[in-house]
KESE-838257 format. One line per 4 residues: number of its first residue (from 1); their letters; for each residue x, y, z of N, C-alpha, C, CB. Coordinates in steps of 0.1 Angstrom, whole numbers, always signed. Glycine has a CB too. Example, Ala and Ser with C-alpha at 12.3 -4.5 7.8 and 13.67 -1.06 7.14 Angstrom:
2
1) AS) +132,-57,+78,+123,-45,+78,+132,-33,+78,+113,-45,+90  +128,-22,+71,+137,-11,+71,+129,+0,+79,+141,-6,+57
//
This chain:
137
1) MRRN) -1338,-1652,-2068,-1352,-1647,-2065,-1360,-1647,-2078,-1352,-1632,-2059  -1372,-1652,-2077,-1380,-1653,-2089,-1385,-1639,-2093,-1393,-1662,-2086  -1384,-1635,-2105,-1388,-1622,-2110,-1402,-1623,-2117,-1377,-1616,-2120  -1409,-1612,-2116,-1422,-1611,-2123,-1432,-1622,-2119,-1419,-1611,-2137
5) EPVS) -1431,-1627,-2107,-1441,-1637,-2102,-1454,-1630,-2100,-1436,-1644,-2088  -1465,-1635,-2106,-1478,-1629,-2105,-1484,-1631,-2091,-1488,-1634,-2115  -1492,-1622,-2086,-1498,-1624,-2073,-1507,-1636,-2072,-1505,-1611,-2069  -1512,-1640,-2084,-1521,-1652,-2084,-1514,-1664,-2078,-1526,-1655,-2098
9) KIMT) -1500,-1665,-2078,-1493,-1676,-2073,-1493,-1676,-2057,-1478,-1676,-2077  -1495,-1665,-2051,-1494,-1664,-2036,-1506,-1659,-2029,-1482,-1656,-2032  -1516,-1654,-2037,-1528,-1648,-2031,-1537,-1659,-2024,-1536,-1641,-2041  -1545,-1656,-2016,-1556,-1665,-2011,-1567,-1665,-2021,-1561,-1660,-1997
13) RSPQ) -1569,-1676,-2027,-1580,-1677,-2037,-1593,-1679,-2030,-1577,-1689,-2047  -1603,-1673,-2036,-1617,-1674,-2031,-1617,-1672,-2016,-1623,-1688,-2034  -1613,-1661,-2011,-1613,-1658,-1997,-1626,-1658,-1991,-1606,-1645,-1994  -1627,-1660,-1977,-1640,-1659,-1970,-1645,-1644,-1972,-1638,-1662,-1955
17) TVHH) -1658,-1643,-1975,-1663,-1630,-1977,-1676,-1628,-1968,-1667,-1629,-1993  -1680,-1616,-1968,-1692,-1612,-1961,-1701,-1604,-1970,-1689,-1604,-1948  -1714,-1602,-1966,-1723,-1595,-1975,-1731,-1585,-1966,-1732,-1605,-1982  -1738,-1576,-1973,-1745,-1565,-1966,-1754,-1569,-1955,-1753,-1557,-1976
21) GMLL) -1761,-1580,-1956,-1771,-1584,-1947,-1766,-1590,-1933,-1780,-1593,-1953  -1753,-1592,-1933,-1747,-1599,-1921,-1746,-1589,-1909,-1734,-1605,-1924  -1746,-1594,-1897,-1744,-1586,-1885,-1729,-1585,-1883,-1750,-1592,-1873  -1725,-1573,-1877,-1711,-1571,-1874,-1705,-1582,-1865,-1709,-1558,-1869
25) SEVR) -1713,-1587,-1856,-1709,-1598,-1847,-1706,-1610,-1855,-1719,-1601,-1836  -1713,-1613,-1865,-1710,-1624,-1874,-1697,-1622,-1881,-1722,-1627,-1884  -1695,-1610,-1886,-1682,-1607,-1893,-1670,-1609,-1883,-1682,-1592,-1898  -1671,-1605,-1871,-1661,-1606,-1861,-1659,-1621,-1858,-1665,-1599,-1848
29) ALMA) -1669,-1629,-1857,-1668,-1643,-1855,-1661,-1650,-1866,-1681,-1650,-1852  -1665,-1646,-1879,-1658,-1653,-1890,-1643,-1649,-1891,-1665,-1648,-1903  -1640,-1637,-1887,-1626,-1633,-1887,-1618,-1642,-1877,-1624,-1618,-1884  -1624,-1644,-1865,-1617,-1652,-1855,-1616,-1667,-1860,-1625,-1651,-1842
33) EHRC) -1627,-1672,-1865,-1627,-1685,-1870,-1617,-1688,-1881,-1641,-1689,-1875  -1616,-1679,-1890,-1607,-1681,-1902,-1593,-1675,-1900,-1613,-1675,-1914  -1591,-1669,-1888,-1578,-1663,-1884,-1574,-1653,-1895,-1568,-1674,-1883  -1582,-1644,-1898,-1579,-1634,-1908,-1582,-1620,-1903,-1585,-1636,-1922
37) HHMP) -1576,-1610,-1909,-1579,-1596,-1904,-1586,-1587,-1915,-1565,-1590,-1901  -1589,-1593,-1926,-1596,-1586,-1937,-1606,-1594,-1943,-1586,-1580,-1947  -1618,-1589,-1945,-1629,-1596,-1951,-1635,-1588,-1962,-1640,-1600,-1941  -1633,-1593,-1975,-1640,-1586,-1986,-1655,-1586,-1984,-1636,-1592,-1999
41) VVSG) -1662,-1575,-1988,-1676,-1574,-1988,-1680,-1575,-2002,-1681,-1561,-1981  -1690,-1585,-2005,-1694,-1587,-2019,-1709,-1586,-2020,-1689,-1601,-2023  -1713,-1584,-2032,-1726,-1585,-2036,-1726,-1595,-2048,-1733,-1571,-2040  -1730,-1607,-2045,-1728,-1618,-2055,-1713,-1621,-2055,-1733,-1615,-2069
45) TKLV) -1706,-1619,-2066,-1692,-1621,-2068,-1685,-1607,-2069,-1688,-1630,-2079  -1693,-1596,-2070,-1688,-1583,-2071,-1683,-1577,-2058,-1699,-1574,-2077  -1670,-1572,-2058,-1664,-1566,-2046,-1670,-1553,-2045,-1648,-1566,-2047  -1675,-1550,-2033,-1681,-1537,-2030,-1674,-1530,-2018,-1696,-1538,-2026
49) GLIS) -1666,-1537,-2010,-1659,-1530,-1999,-1650,-1540,-1992,-1669,-1524,-1989  -1644,-1536,-1981,-1635,-1544,-1973,-1637,-1539,-1959,-1620,-1542,-1978  -1638,-1549,-1950,-1638,-1546,-1936,-1627,-1553,-1929,-1652,-1551,-1930  -1620,-1545,-1920,-1608,-1551,-1913,-1612,-1553,-1898,-1596,-1542,-1915
53) STDL) -1603,-1560,-1892,-1605,-1562,-1877,-1602,-1549,-1870,-1595,-1573,-1872  -1594,-1540,-1876,-1591,-1527,-1870,-1604,-1519,-1871,-1579,-1520,-1877  -1611,-1520,-1882,-1624,-1512,-1883,-1634,-1517,-1872,-1630,-1514,-1896  -1635,-1530,-1870,-1644,-1535,-1859,-1639,-1531,-1845,-1645,-1551,-1860
57) LRIS) -1626,-1532,-1843,-1620,-1529,-1830,-1623,-1514,-1827,-1605,-1531,-1830  -1621,-1505,-1837,-1624,-1491,-1835,-1638,-1488,-1830,-1621,-1483,-1847  -1648,-1494,-1836,-1661,-1491,-1832,-1665,-1499,-1819,-1671,-1495,-1843  -1659,-1511,-1817,-1663,-1518,-1805,-1658,-1511,-1792,-1657,-1532,-1805
61) YEHG) -1647,-1504,-1793,-1642,-1496,-1781,-1652,-1485,-1777,-1628,-1490,-1784  -1660,-1481,-1786,-1670,-1471,-1783,-1680,-1476,-1773,-1677,-1465,-1796  -1681,-1490,-1772,-1692,-1496,-1764,-1687,-1504,-1753,-1700,-1505,-1774  -1674,-1502,-1748,-1669,-1508,-1737,-1661,-1521,-1741,-1680,-1512,-1727
65) QDTK) -1655,-1527,-1730,-1646,-1538,-1733,-1653,-1552,-1732,-1636,-1538,-1723  -1666,-1552,-1728,-1673,-1565,-1727,-1678,-1568,-1742,-1686,-1564,-1718  -1672,-1579,-1747,-1674,-1582,-1761,-1689,-1585,-1764,-1665,-1594,-1765  -1695,-1592,-1755,-1710,-1595,-1757,-1718,-1582,-1758,-1715,-1603,-1745
69) HANA) -1716,-1573,-1749,-1723,-1560,-1749,-1719,-1552,-1762,-1719,-1552,-1737  -1706,-1552,-1765,-1702,-1544,-1777,-1709,-1550,-1790,-1687,-1544,-1778  -1709,-1563,-1791,-1715,-1570,-1802,-1730,-1566,-1803,-1713,-1584,-1802  -1737,-1567,-1792,-1751,-1564,-1792,-1754,-1550,-1797,-1757,-1566,-1778
73) VMDH) -1746,-1540,-1791,-1748,-1526,-1795,-1745,-1524,-1809,-1740,-1517,-1786  -1733,-1529,-1814,-1729,-1527,-1828,-1740,-1533,-1837,-1715,-1534,-1830  -1745,-1545,-1834,-1755,-1551,-1843,-1767,-1543,-1844,-1758,-1565,-1838  -1771,-1535,-1834,-1783,-1528,-1834,-1781,-1513,-1838,-1790,-1528,-1821
77) TRSI) -1768,-1509,-1839,-1766,-1495,-1842,-1758,-1493,-1855,-1759,-1488,-1831  -1751,-1503,-1860,-1743,-1502,-1872,-1745,-1513,-1881,-1728,-1501,-1868  -1741,-1511,-1894,-1742,-1521,-1904,-1729,-1522,-1910,-1753,-1518,-1914  -1727,-1533,-1918,-1715,-1534,-1926,-1712,-1522,-1935,-1715,-1547,-1934
81) DDVM) -1722,-1517,-1940,-1721,-1505,-1949,-1715,-1493,-1941,-1734,-1501,-1955  -1718,-1492,-1929,-1713,-1481,-1920,-1699,-1482,-1917,-1721,-1480,-1907  -1694,-1495,-1917,-1680,-1497,-1912,-1670,-1500,-1924,-1680,-1509,-1902  -1675,-1506,-1934,-1666,-1511,-1945,-1659,-1499,-1952,-1673,-1520,-1955
85) QEGL) -1647,-1502,-1958,-1640,-1493,-1966,-1645,-1494,-1980,-1625,-1494,-1965  -1647,-1483,-1987,-1652,-1484,-2001,-1641,-1477,-2009,-1666,-1478,-2003  -1642,-1477,-2022,-1633,-1470,-2031,-1619,-1477,-2030,-1633,-1456,-2028  -1619,-1490,-2029,-1606,-1497,-2026,-1596,-1496,-2038,-1609,-1511,-2023
89) VTIG) -1584,-1497,-2034,-1573,-1500,-2044,-1573,-1515,-2046,-1559,-1495,-2038  -1574,-1519,-2058,-1574,-1533,-2062,-1563,-1537,-2072,-1588,-1537,-2067  -1560,-1549,-2073,-1551,-1553,-2083,-1557,-1565,-2091,-1537,-1557,-2077  -1551,-1568,-2102,-1555,-1580,-2110,-1546,-1592,-2107,-1554,-1577,-2125
93) PKTT) -1550,-1604,-2111,-1542,-1616,-2108,-1528,-1616,-2115,-1550,-1628,-2112  -1527,-1608,-2125,-1513,-1608,-2132,-1504,-1597,-2127,-1515,-1606,-2147  -1509,-1589,-2118,-1500,-1580,-2111,-1489,-1587,-2105,-1508,-1571,-2101  -1476,-1582,-2106,-1465,-1589,-2100,-1464,-1587,-2085,-1452,-1585,-2106
97) VRQA) -1458,-1597,-2078,-1456,-1596,-2064,-1448,-1583,-2061,-1448,-1609,-2059  -1439,-1580,-2069,-1431,-1567,-2067,-1440,-1555,-2067,-1420,-1566,-2077  -1449,-1555,-2077,-1458,-1543,-2078,-1467,-1542,-2066,-1467,-1544,-2091  -1472,-1554,-2061,-1480,-1554,-2049,-1472,-1549,-2037,-1485,-1568,-2047
101) AEMF) -1460,-1553,-2036,-1451,-1549,-2025,-1449,-1534,-2025,-1437,-1557,-2025  -1447,-1529,-2037,-1445,-1514,-2039,-1458,-1507,-2034,-1442,-1510,-2053  -1469,-1512,-2038,-1482,-1506,-2033,-1483,-1506,-2018,-1494,-1513,-2040  -1480,-1517,-2012,-1480,-1517,-1997,-1470,-1508,-1991,-1478,-1532,-1992
105) SKNW) -1459,-1507,-1997,-1448,-1498,-1991,-1452,-1483,-1992,-1435,-1500,-1998  -1461,-1479,-2001,-1464,-1465,-2003,-1478,-1462,-1997,-1464,-1462,-2018  -1484,-1471,-1991,-1498,-1469,-1986,-1499,-1474,-1972,-1509,-1475,-1995  -1510,-1471,-1965,-1513,-1475,-1951,-1521,-1488,-1950,-1520,-1464,-1944
109) FHAL) -1525,-1494,-1961,-1533,-1506,-1960,-1525,-1518,-1960,-1543,-1506,-1972  -1530,-1529,-1956,-1523,-1542,-1955,-1529,-1553,-1963,-1523,-1546,-1940  -1540,-1550,-1971,-1546,-1560,-1979,-1550,-1554,-1992,-1558,-1567,-1972  -1549,-1562,-2003,-1553,-1558,-2016,-1562,-1568,-2022,-1541,-1556,-2025
113) PVVD) -1574,-1565,-2024,-1583,-1574,-2031,-1578,-1577,-2045,-1598,-1569,-2031  -1579,-1589,-2050,-1575,-1592,-2064,-1588,-1595,-2071,-1565,-1605,-2064  -1590,-1587,-2082,-1602,-1587,-2089,-1600,-1590,-2104,-1610,-1574,-2088  -1609,-1597,-2110,-1610,-1599,-2125,-1622,-1591,-2129,-1610,-1614,-2129
117) GEDL) -1620,-1579,-2135,-1632,-1571,-2138,-1637,-1566,-2125,-1643,-1578,-2145  -1649,-1568,-2121,-1655,-1565,-2108,-1656,-1576,-2099,-1668,-1559,-2110  -1652,-1588,-2103,-1653,-1600,-2095,-1641,-1603,-2087,-1656,-1612,-2104  -1644,-1606,-2074,-1633,-1609,-2065,-1628,-1623,-2068,-1638,-1608,-2050
121) VGII) -1615,-1624,-2070,-1609,-1637,-2072,-1599,-1641,-2062,-1602,-1637,-2086  -1595,-1631,-2053,-1585,-1634,-2042,-1582,-1622,-2034,-1573,-1640,-2048  -1573,-1624,-2025,-1568,-1613,-2017,-1553,-1616,-2013,-1576,-1611,-2003  -1546,-1605,-2013,-1532,-1606,-2009,-1529,-1596,-1998,-1522,-1603,-2021
125) TTTD) -1521,-1601,-1988,-1518,-1592,-1977,-1503,-1590,-1975,-1524,-1599,-1964  -1500,-1581,-1966,-1485,-1579,-1964,-1479,-1592,-1958,-1483,-1568,-1954  -1487,-1600,-1951,-1482,-1613,-1946,-1478,-1622,-1957,-1492,-1619,-1936  -1486,-1622,-1968,-1484,-1631,-1979,-1470,-1627,-1986,-1496,-1629,-1989
129) IVNY) -1468,-1614,-1986,-1456,-1608,-1993,-1444,-1613,-1984,-1456,-1592,-1994  -1445,-1611,-1971,-1434,-1615,-1962,-1431,-1630,-1963,-1437,-1611,-1947  -1441,-1638,-1963,-1439,-1653,-1964,-1433,-1656,-1978,-1453,-1660,-1963  -1437,-1649,-1988,-1431,-1652,-2001,-1416,-1648,-2001,-1438,-1643,-2012
133) LLEQ) -1412,-1637,-1995,-1398,-1633,-1994,-1390,-1643,-1985,-1397,-1619,-1987  -1397,-1648,-1974,-1390,-1658,-1966,-1387,-1671,-1974,-1399,-1661,-1954  -1395,-1675,-1983,-1393,-1687,-1991,-1381,-1685,-2000,-1406,-1690,-2000  -1378,-1672,-2004,-1367,-1670,-2013,-1353,-1671,-2007,-1368,-1656,-2018
137) Y) -1353,-1671,-1993,-1340,-1670,-1986,-1338,-1682,-1978,-1339,-1658,-1978
//
């Protein structure tokens, strides 16, 4: 097994992002299109939050099961700022895979934005960690 491998080797570089002005239905569509469960929210290249498919699912259930109706209501009653998580735990690109795995094991989140200063450079998820481990065996 490789030791001290940095997360920069397995993270998703330049992940799909969203910004404050987007509608929640657009965020949901991007998640479906890119088959991802976490979207960093940025202002320019600065990370300001993270929105997950679980966050969107939670608020869409408030508006019924018809996706079209739920999207319309969400777009007119909520913004990305209302839904995104702030005060995120982040890591740097030189953080080891082991350190990231330890962070996941001790917390309830499944994605860690990778930042250089305040700038988003990637994202690593629990799936990335599992795939990395599978490559080792």
